[in-house]
N, C-alpha and C positions, 0 to 999 in steps of 0.2 A: 626520789618519791616524785611521783608524777605530780606536775604543776596542777593538774584537774582533779588529785584526791581532796574531797573533803574531809580535813582533820583539824582545825583550826575554831577553837568555840568562839563566841561572842566577846569574851572578854579579853582574850588573844587577840582578835583582831583589832579591838579598841586600843589595847597597846601598842598594837605594830603601827597603825597610822594615825592615831592621837585625833581619831574621829570618833563624837559620841555614840551613844546606843541608840538612843533616839534618833540621830539623824542617820544612821544606817539602817534603820525600819525606814525611815520617812522617804529615802531613795529609793529602797527596795518597793513600796507601796506605791508609791509617784510614777519611779521610771523603770521598775523591773529591773535594776543594777544595785550590786548581783543580784545574783540568784542561786542562795542558800541552799545546798541539801539539808535535810532534817535527821536525824538519830532516831532509833527506834524510842527514846524518851520524850520526841518532839526537840529537841534542842538544836539549833540553826549550827551546822558545820560549813565552815570556808573552807577552799582549796586556796591554796597559792596564790593561782591567777585570780580568784578572786580579791583577795588582798592587792595584787601588783595594778587591780583593776580601780580599788578604790584610792590608792596611789594617783592614780592616772587624774581621776577625777578632782582629788585635792589641788593637784597640781595643775590641771586647768582654773580652779577656785583662784587658787595664786596669780596666776597669770591676769584677773579679771573676768574672768566669764563668769555668767550665772550659774548656777548648777542644772537646770534646765537647758540651758544652751549645750555644757559639755555633757549632759545625758545625748542629748541631741547629735550631737558629735561623733559619740561612740557609735549609736546606732547606725545613722548613714557608713561609717567608714565599713562595719560590718555588714550592712547591705549589697556594699560594694564589693564583697569578698576581702576584704583586708584586713588584717589585724594593727587594730588600733595600739596597742603595746608596740609595733615595731614600725609605726611611722615617726618617726623624728621631725617632719615637718606637718603643721596642722595646715588645711587650707584656711583661707581668711575667710571672714564673718560674710562677706558677700553671698558666699555659695550657699549660706544658710537663711538667706532674708528675701530670697524670690528666685535665684537664678532656676530654680524647677520649672518656673511658670516661665519662664522667658521674659522674665522681667529686666529691666536694666537693672545692672550693678546698682548694691544700694550706697555704697562707700567705697573709699581707696584706703589702703595702707594704714597707718595709725589712728585714722579716725573710728575704726569699727569699737573699739571699745569703748567710746562716746554713744557711739548709736545704742548699742546694747544696754547702758545706761538710761537711756532715753525711754525705749522701749518697756525696760523692767519700771521705770517709774509712772509711764503713764499707764501701766497695767496697776500700779498700787494705787493709782488716781482716782483710776474708773473703781475697782473696787472701795475702795473709801466713799465712792459719790454713790454707789450703790445701796454699802449696808447703812448709810445714811439718809435712803430713798429719795437720793438728789436726783431727781428724774435730767433735770435740764443739765446739772451738771455733768453728769456720765454721759448724756448725748454731746454736750461740745468738747468733751476728753476724749471722742472716739472721734469727732470730724477735725481733731485737731493731729491726731495720731494719723488717720487716713491721707488726711492733705500731703504727709511728709514722710509717711512707709507705705511701699508694697500694702495691696490689698490684703494679699495672704499672710504677711509679718504682723498685723494686725489681728487680723480673725485667731492665729494659733498661738501668738505672743501674748496679746493684750486681753483679747476675748475668753481664749481657750484654758490656758494658764490662768487668768483671774477667776474663771467658773471652779476650775479644779482646786482652787486654795481657799474658795471661799467652800466648796463643799468638805474640806478636810477641816476649816474652822468649824462647819456646822458639826461636824462629828465629833468636836473636841466639846460641843456645848460652850462655842464663844462668839456665835452669831446664831440666829433664828434660823428657823425654816422661812420665813416669809420674807428674811433678807433675802437667803440664796434665790428663791421664787422669785421675786421683784429683778435680781441679776439675770437669772436668766431669761426674763421675757424681754429686756432690754437689748440682751447681747439675739437673742433668736429676732426681735424685732429690725435689727440691723441684716442678719444675714438673709431677711426676704428680702429687706429694699436689697440689697446686693445682687439677689437672685431675679428680682424683677428687672434689674438694669442687664441683663447678660441676654445675649442677642440668640435668634434660634437657634438651632444647633446646625452645625457645619462639619462634623462628619458623622458617618456611619456606626450607629451602635446605641442601642436603647439599654439603658439601666435601672433596673425597678430596685428601690432600696427601701429597708424596714428593720425594726428591730421587732425580735419577738416576743411572745407573751411572755410577762414581768418584769420587762426591760423597759424603763421610762424613761431613762437616758438620750437625748436623741441630739444636743449638740454635737457631736462629733460628727455622727451622720449628715445632719445639713450641712455641717462644715465641707465634707467631702462631696456632697451635691455639689455646693457650690465650687470646689475644685475642678468637677467635672465638665460641669457647664463651662466654666471659662475656659477649658480645653476645647468645647464643642460639642461635646456629647451631650444626645438627651439624655433624661433622667424621669422619673415618676417615685415621687418620693411619699410612700404610706405610712411613716412614721412610727410611732410606740406602740407598744404591747400589742402584737398582731397575733392571732390565733392560725393555728393550721387552717383552718376550714377557711377563714378570710384570704390567706394565701393562695389555697386551692381556687378559689372563686376569680380572684387576680387573675389567676394564670390560665384561667379559663375564658378569658375575655381580652388579655394582652399578650404577647410572646413576645419577651424581653429574651434580648442578647445577655446579658447576664444578670442574676439578682446576687446585692451585695446586703448581708445582714450584719449587724453588730452588738455584741453584748459586752456590758463593761463588768459584770458583777457574774459569780459561779452560779446561784440562785436562777438566774437565766439563762444560761450557757447550754442547760440540758434540752432546752427548750429550741435552743438554736441550732443544734444539732439533729432533732429531732426533723425543723423545718427544714434545712439543708436535704435529709432524708428525700422527705416528699417532693422537693424541688427536684433532685435528682431522679427520681422516679418520671417527673415529666422531661426528662432529657434537654433539661435546661441547667446551663453552667452555674456553678455557687460562688461567691467568695465571701468571708468572712474576717472580720478584725473586732478590737477591742482590748480592754484593761487585760480581763482575764486570760485572754489570749498569749499575752506577752508574756504571763507570770507561769505560766506551765506548757512544758510543751506536752505532755499526755494530753491534755484537753485538747491542744491542737492536732495531733495527731487523730483522735477519737472522730474529728470532724468532717465528713466528705464533701469535702470541696480545697479552696486553693486559699489557704493563709497570705490577708491583704498587709503584715509586716507591721512591724512596732510602732509606725507613726505614719501622720496622715502624708507629710512627702512622699514616703514611699507608698502609700494605699494608693494615690493617686497614680502614680506611676506605674504601680502592679496591674490596676483598672484596665490602663489604655493597655497594656500588654497582653491581658487577658483580651480583650475587644479585638486585638489585630489576628488573634488566633478563633475563628467563628466556631462556636460549638465544642471548645475546649470542657470538657466533663472534668471531674475528679477521676482519677486513674485507679481510688482504691473502693473495695464496696464496703459499706461499714461493718462494723465485727458484730457476730451474735452477741448478745446482752441477757448474760445470766441470771440478771436480777428482773427481769421483768413480770414474771411470778411474785415475787417480792415486791414490787410496787404495787402493782395491782393489789395486793393483798393489803398491806398497809393504809392505801388510799381508800378500801374497803372499810377499812375500821379505824380510822384517823379518829372520827368523832368518839366510839367508846375511848379509845387511848387517851384523847385528850379531856374526857370526863372523868378521867380516873385520877389524872395529874390534876384536875383542878378543884376537886370536890374532895382531896386529901387533907388530912387532918392539918399537915405541914403547911404554913401559908395561907393570905387570903387571898381573895380575886383582887383587890386593890395592889397587894403586893405585886401578884403575878401580871398584873396590867403595867406596871413597871418595866416589868419583860417584853413588851410588845413587839418591838423592833428586834430584838435579839430574837425573840422563838420565832418570829416568822422567818427571819435571815436561816436560824439552823435547820428548822424544817424544808424550806426552800430549797437549800443548799444539800441538805441529804438525799431528796429527791432526784438531784440535779448532779450530784456525784454519781447514785446510784445506774443513771440514764447512760451517765459516760460509762462506766462497768467500772468506775474505781473510787472504791469508798474513802482511799486516804485521804482525796483532793476536798476532804471535810475541813479540812485543817486550813485550811487557806481563808477560813470566814472568823480564825482564831484571833488576829491582830485586829480586824474590825470591832469584834466583841469585845474585845477588853476594852479597847481605848473608848466605846461608847458607855461602857457601863463604870470604868474610872472617871471618866468626867463629868456622867451625871450622877456621881457618887451613890450609886447601886451596889452593894458590898456583893463580893466574888461568892459568899457562900451562898447569896440567894438563887444565883445561876448555880451552884453547886446541887443544892437541893433540887431545884428544876428539872435538871439533868437526870439525879438518880430517881426521879420521881417517874421522869419519860422512862429510864430501862428499865423501873420494874412495872411501869404500865404494857412495854412493849412485851416483854418478858410474859407476864400475863395473858394476853390478846392473842400474840401471835408464837408463842411458844420459842422453838428453838428454828424456826421459818425466820423468826427475825435477828437474828444473832448478830448479819451484820449493819442493823441499824443500832443494835446496844454496841455492838463497837465503837460504829463513829462518835455516838455521844458519850461514850469513853474516853474519845481519841481528842474530842473535843474540849471537854474540862479539861482533861492533862495539858492539852498546847494552850489553853486560856490560862491555869494558873502558870504557865511557863511563861508566858508574855510578861502576866503580871511581877514574874521574880527579876524576868532582867530589866524590868525600869528603875 
């Protein structure tokens, strides 16, 4: 049997690796490792290589590495064309603490684990200060960290890791929106200070940077801007939630050598694809990245542009390579989307479909209000999946929705009623034409139930 053949269910993997199911799901969600297939019933299916990968990560943890650093090692080895499972000796930690930015080696020999602990501790202290709204404490911790470690180390392993952890804590309803917003504000302020300290560009190449409509997570993009400016490139940062018309106007006024687009979620990935198509029509090269592209090769294939890789280190180097080849356009034309008419029809009738759901005898406006975020996520994810040409992509939202519901004590039955009402409304309004949307709603309900059963 091939090591790539997905044939082990979640329980079998837990038994073979000794890693808890919730830990496996967290690693998959945070780092995109491993990437299990799905059965026709929505169950995770792992290959023998997936199991070996998990054992590799577990061994790195036993050697003293944090899981984030272990995952980073795996991804770096893969980006170099090396098979991590065949590597007998792992590079020292100094490689992962700034060498890619030509920084001096941080540590040597046995000090690496000690430094790893120090960076992890700084991240923990900073997030604690932020959740306590301790502005001066948070600033003091960062000032001390920047005095001891390379700039990129602190930005990636303290700020970026800290914000990711707080995002997951919010998702699990353990911290508030205000606490996450405060931490994000503190992190962005520090990035702006670092950007302001960068010298003028010293190398040819102007990079235009933006998040498409529907994407509000800009910290990763801002951090990539810092990396590029420290490499000597010029950048223009447009920020979050950019519409197609806004991008078109910008391209009429400046002529960048490369446009970098970032999406973290399925619901904005379809908008990124459309923006990439627009930019390509202007004969401007496009590069893209973000969490959602790390999770799905299908999505990566459908975007007409150059994938930046799974992490910021690789992204900075990839941009540098693309700028060294002027006018490097995507080699493949975007596929014809067979769902364009359905998307237009659904949008035209969305108010009527929503009214049928909200005015039904089942549920009340107050109850449906509790499903506000999942409802928005479902609708946006479905449209994005259709624009990307693959309705099955909607399954990527199941884990997020199930955790959101469970952490906020929202009954699964409420979501199931909502989805069933949506199915009925789509069938009433769109008829046979709406079958792909009906199928997505059915798939999502099944996958969310499966996530519940795996907990």
